[in-house]
C-alpha positions in Angstrom: -76.8 -4.1 4.3 -80.1 -6.0 3.9 -83.3 -4.1 3.3 -86.8 -5.1 4.5 -90.2 -3.5 4.0 -93.6 -4.2 5.4 -96.4 -3.5 2.9 -99.2 -3.7 5.4 -98.0 -0.6 7.2 -96.9 1.4 4.2 -98.6 4.9 4.0 -97.9 5.2 0.3 -95.9 8.4 0.8 -93.4 7.5 -1.9 -90.5 9.1 0.0 -88.4 6.0 -0.2 -88.9 5.8 -4.0 -87.8 9.4 -4.4 -84.8 8.9 -2.2 -83.5 5.6 -3.5 -85.3 4.6 -6.8 -82.7 1.9 -7.4 -83.8 0.1 -4.3 -87.5 0.9 -3.8 -90.6 1.0 -6.0 -94.3 0.8 -5.5 -96.8 -1.9 -6.5 -100.1 -1.4 -8.2 -101.7 -0.2 -5.0 -98.8 2.2 -4.3 -97.3 0.2 -1.5 -93.5 -0.2 -1.1 -91.6 -2.9 -2.9 -87.9 -3.6 -2.4 -86.2 -3.9 -5.8 -82.7 -4.6 -4.4 -82.7 -6.1 -0.9 -78.9 -6.0 -0.8 -77.9 -2.7 -2.5 -74.3 -1.8 -3.2 -72.4 0.3 -0.7 -72.8 3.5 -2.7 -76.5 3.4 -2.1 -76.4 2.7 1.6 -76.7 6.3 2.7 -79.7 6.9 0.4 -81.3 3.8 1.9 -80.7 5.0 5.5 -82.2 8.4 4.6 -85.3 6.6 3.2 -85.6 4.5 6.4 -85.4 7.6 8.6 -88.0 9.4 6.3 -90.6 6.7 6.3 -93.6 8.1 8.2 -94.8 4.6 9.3 -91.4 3.0 9.9 -92.2 0.3 7.3 -88.7 0.0 6.1 -85.8 -1.4 8.1 -82.2 -2.4 7.4 -79.8 -4.9 9.0 
């Protein structure tokens, strides 16, 4: 799994950070940052939940 995020469309909802804090964080402006673009398998489901919960679809995985 590879995780990508688009800061420009981030709504600063923080849902991704709450769901997968090992993978996501927020910058000084509150926009999404990917801490671990290739998270271990045990975090994949949390990342998928974060992707589905993103209100602006600013996070995607491949």
